[in-house]
C-alpha positions as CSV (number, residue, x, y, z in Angstrom):
1,X,0.0,0.0,0.0
2,X,1.3,3.4,-1.0
3,X,1.7,5.6,2.1
4,X,2.8,9.2,1.6
5,X,3.0,11.8,4.4
6,X,4.8,14.8,5.8
7,X,7.3,13.6,8.4
8,X,9.0,15.7,11.0
9,X,12.8,15.6,11.3
10,X,13.4,14.8,15.0
11,X,17.2,14.9,14.8
12,X,20.1,15.0,12.3
13,X,23.7,14.1,12.9
14,X,26.7,14.0,10.5
15,X,28.4,10.6,10.8
16,X,31.3,11.8,8.7
17,X,31.9,14.4,6.0
18,X,29.4,12.9,3.6
19,X,27.0,10.7,5.6
20,X,23.9,11.9,7.6
21,X,21.9,10.0,10.3
22,X,18.4,11.4,10.4
23,X,15.5,10.4,12.6
24,X,11.9,11.0,11.4
25,X,8.5,10.9,13.0
26,X,6.4,9.0,10.6
27,X,2.9,8.7,12.1
28,X,1.7,5.0,12.1
29,X,4.0,4.1,9.1
30,X,5.9,1.4,11.0
31,X,2.7,-0.1,12.5
32,X,0.9,-0.3,9.1
33,X,3.7,-0.9,6.6
34,X,6.6,-2.7,8.3
35,X,7.4,-6.1,6.8
36,X,10.9,-6.7,8.0
37,X,14.4,-5.2,8.2
38,X,15.7,-4.0,4.8
39,X,12.8,-1.9,3.6
40,X,13.2,1.6,2.2
41,X,11.5,5.0,2.0
42,X,11.2,7.2,-1.0
43,X,11.9,10.8,0.0
44,X,11.0,14.0,-2.0
45,X,14.2,16.1,-2.0
46,X,13.1,19.7,-2.9
47,X,10.4,21.2,-5.1
48,X,12.6,21.5,-8.2
49,X,13.5,17.8,-8.4
50,X,11.0,15.4,-10.0
51,X,12.3,12.1,-8.8
52,X,12.3,11.0,-5.2
53,X,15.4,9.5,-3.6
54,X,15.2,5.9,-2.3
55,X,16.9,5.5,1.1
56,X,17.2,2.3,3.1
57,X,15.8,2.3,6.6
58,X,18.4,2.0,9.2
59,X,16.1,1.1,12.1
60,X,12.5,1.8,13.1
61,X,10.4,1.8,16.2
62,X,6.6,1.6,16.9
63,X,5.8,4.4,19.3
64,X,2.9,6.6,20.4
65,X,1.7,8.9,19.1
66,X,4.3,8.9,16.3
67,X,6.3,5.9,15.0
68,X,10.0,6.8,14.4
69,X,12.5,5.6,11.9
70,X,16.2,6.4,11.2
71,X,17.7,6.7,7.8
72,X,21.3,7.1,6.8
73,X,22.3,8.6,3.4
74,X,25.4,10.1,1.7
75,X,25.4,13.4,0.0
76,X,25.9,12.6,-3.7
77,X,24.0,15.2,-5.6
78,X,21.5,18.1,-5.5
79,X,18.7,16.0,-3.9
80,X,20.6,14.5,-1.1
81,X,22.4,17.8,-0.5
82,X,19.0,19.5,-0.1
83,X,17.9,16.8,2.4
84,X,21.1,17.0,4.4
85,X,20.5,20.8,4.8
86,X,17.1,20.3,6.4
87,X,17.3,21.2,10.1
88,X,15.5,19.3,12.9
89,X,11.9,20.5,13.3
90,X,11.4,20.8,9.5
91,X,9.3,18.2,7.6
92,X,10.0,16.2,4.5
93,X,7.6,14.3,2.2
94,X,8.1,10.6,2.7
95,X,6.6,7.6,0.9
96,X,6.9,4.3,2.7
97,X,7.6,1.8,4.0
98,X,8.3,0.3,0.6
99,X,9.6,-3.0,-0.8
100,X,10.3,-6.3,0.9
101,X,12.9,-6.7,3.5
102,X,15.1,-9.6,4.6
103,X,13.3,-12.9,5.6
104,X,14.4,-13.3,9.2
105,X,13.3,-14.7,12.5
106,X,14.0,-12.9,15.8
107,X,15.6,-16.0,17.3
108,X,17.8,-16.5,14.3
109,X,21.6,-16.0,14.0
110,X,22.7,-14.3,10.8
111,X,26.0,-13.1,9.2
112,X,25.3,-9.5,8.3
113,X,27.5,-8.1,5.5
114,X,27.4,-4.4,4.5
115,X,29.5,-2.3,2.2
116,X,29.6,1.5,2.4
117,X,26.1,2.9,2.4
118,X,24.8,-0.7,2.4
119,X,25.8,-0.9,6.1
120,X,22.8,1.0,7.6
121,X,20.1,-1.8,6.9
122,X,22.4,-4.2,8.7
123,X,21.9,-2.3,11.9
124,X,18.2,-2.9,11.7
125,X,18.9,-6.6,11.1
126,X,21.2,-6.7,14.1
127,X,18.6,-5.1,16.4
128,X,16.0,-7.5,15.2
129,X,18.1,-10.5,16.3
130,X,19.0,-8.9,19.7
131,X,22.7,-9.4,19.8
132,X,23.0,-12.9,18.3
133,X,24.3,-11.9,14.8
134,X,27.7,-11.1,13.5
135,X,28.4,-8.1,11.3
136,X,31.1,-7.8,8.6
137,X,31.3,-4.3,7.2
138,X,33.5,-2.7,4.6
139,X,34.4,0.9,3.7
140,X,36.8,2.7,1.4
141,X,38.7,4.1,4.3
142,X,38.6,4.8,8.1
143,X,37.2,8.3,7.3
144,X,34.2,6.7,5.5
145,X,33.3,4.3,8.3
146,X,29.8,4.6,9.8
147,X,27.7,3.1,12.6
148,X,30.4,0.9,14.1
149,X,29.7,1.9,17.6
150,X,26.0,1.1,17.2
151,X,26.8,-2.2,15.5
152,X,29.1,-3.3,18.3
153,X,26.3,-2.7,20.8
154,X,23.9,-4.9,18.8
155,X,26.1,-7.7,17.5
156,X,28.0,-10.6,19.0
157,X,31.0,-9.7,16.9
158,X,31.9,-7.0,14.3
159,X,34.6,-7.4,11.7
160,X,35.8,-4.5,9.5
161,X,37.6,-4.2,6.2
162,X,38.8,-1.1,4.3
163,X,40.1,-0.8,0.8
164,X,43.2,1.1,1.9
165,X,43.8,-0.8,5.2
166,X,43.3,2.3,7.4
167,X,40.8,0.4,9.6
168,X,40.5,-3.4,10.2
169,X,41.6,-5.8,7.5
170,X,43.1,-4.5,4.3
171,X,40.9,-5.8,1.5
172,X,37.2,-6.6,0.8
173,X,34.4,-8.1,2.9
174,X,34.1,-11.3,1.0
175,X,37.5,-12.4,2.3
176,X,36.2,-11.9,5.9
177,X,33.0,-13.8,5.0
178,X,35.2,-16.7,3.8
179,X,37.2,-16.5,7.0
180,X,34.2,-16.4,9.2
181,X,32.3,-19.2,7.5
182,X,35.4,-21.4,7.5
183,X,35.4,-21.1,11.3
184,X,31.7,-21.1,11.9
185,X,29.0,-22.1,9.4
186,X,26.2,-22.2,12.0
187,X,24.3,-19.2,10.6
188,X,20.7,-19.3,9.4
189,X,21.7,-17.1,6.4
190,X,24.1,-14.5,5.1
191,X,22.3,-11.2,4.6
192,X,24.1,-8.6,2.4
193,X,23.7,-5.1,1.2
194,X,26.1,-3.0,-0.9
195,X,27.5,-2.6,-4.4
196,X,26.7,-5.3,-6.9
197,X,30.3,-6.6,-7.3
198,X,30.4,-7.0,-3.5
199,X,27.1,-8.8,-3.4
200,X,28.2,-11.2,-6.3
201,X,31.4,-12.1,-4.4
202,X,29.6,-12.6,-1.0
203,X,26.9,-14.7,-2.7
204,X,29.6,-16.9,-4.3
205,X,31.3,-17.5,-0.9
206,X,28.0,-18.3,0.9
207,X,27.1,-20.8,-1.8
208,X,30.5,-22.5,-1.5
209,X,29.9,-23.0,2.2
210,X,26.3,-24.1,1.7
211,X,24.8,-21.2,3.7
212,X,21.6,-19.5,2.3
213,X,22.2,-15.9,1.2
214,X,19.9,-13.0,0.7
215,X,21.0,-9.8,-1.1
216,X,19.6,-6.3,-1.1
217,X,20.0,-4.9,-4.6
218,X,20.9,-1.3,-5.4
219,X,19.3,0.1,-8.6
220,X,18.2,3.6,-9.7
221,X,14.5,4.1,-9.1
222,X,11.8,6.2,-10.6
223,X,8.4,5.7,-9.0
224,X,9.3,3.4,-6.1
225,X,6.1,1.3,-6.4
226,X,6.7,-0.8,-9.5
227,X,4.9,1.3,-12.1
228,X,7.9,2.2,-14.2
229,X,10.8,0.0,-15.5
230,X,13.8,2.0,-14.2
231,X,14.8,-0.5,-11.4
232,X,14.4,-3.7,-13.4
233,X,16.8,-6.5,-12.3
234,X,17.6,-9.6,-14.4
235,X,16.9,-13.0,-12.8
236,X,18.5,-16.3,-13.7
237,X,15.2,-17.7,-15.0
238,X,15.1,-15.0,-17.7
239,X,12.6,-12.8,-16.0
240,X,13.0,-9.2,-14.9
241,X,11.9,-8.1,-11.5
242,X,11.4,-4.6,-10.0
243,X,13.9,-3.9,-7.2
244,X,11.4,-1.4,-5.6
245,X,8.3,-3.8,-5.6
246,X,9.7,-7.3,-5.8
247,X,12.8,-6.5,-3.8
248,X,15.0,-4.9,-2.9
249,X,15.9,-8.2,-1.2
250,X,16.2,-11.3,-3.3
251,X,17.6,-14.8,-2.7
252,X,21.1,-14.6,-4.2
253,X,20.5,-17.8,-6.3
254,X,17.7,-16.0,-8.2
255,X,19.9,-13.1,-9.4
256,X,21.6,-13.3,-12.8
257,X,25.0,-12.0,-11.7
258,X,26.3,-12.0,-15.3
259,X,23.7,-9.7,-16.7
């Protein structure tokens, strides 16, 4: 169901030079639209820009009288710059919650893998499993790292990799996934969000160890509700699915990684 409303900005914090953590009051949006960790909202970013910006939900809470949710985004253009400039107390036009999140059970134990701006949804997954999951997160550098303090509070263990070696292991997250699964395969699933090359490599490692893997795909979006074809994603069976409506989360074995 399409839900569009004006949402008050409760707080806004800069996590680094480019990334913003924003908490919104969203009415009964969580109570009526939440399906699971990994959903997203579609935010209108200024009157002059036609297309909304899809932003993954970091975490959300059912509260009275207003539900709240947190989003994390990087400033990458005019729209996200406009949103980053909104002060607390102002309102933004939000459509959500949209899409299908990760298939999880609260008592489960998951290996959560995030890359860059794909890390925020992993925090929601960690909170959902109340300290039982392990997080593996990757960033370009120490300066780009986000949410590590929050993840460490919510996870049994957090492993970090950076492209330049300035924080944690020098390299990519799939190497840490291989290391972790070689030591402990007792995970209900690997859940991953990040750039497509990262997702492809993580899915390959999970398959090698026989652990189910779900991936949250990143694609450019237009409408956010499946009415346009902008976010089509190729599947192994030859079909094309909409990331906004059918995803953004898919079983990794469904995705055509060579498309």
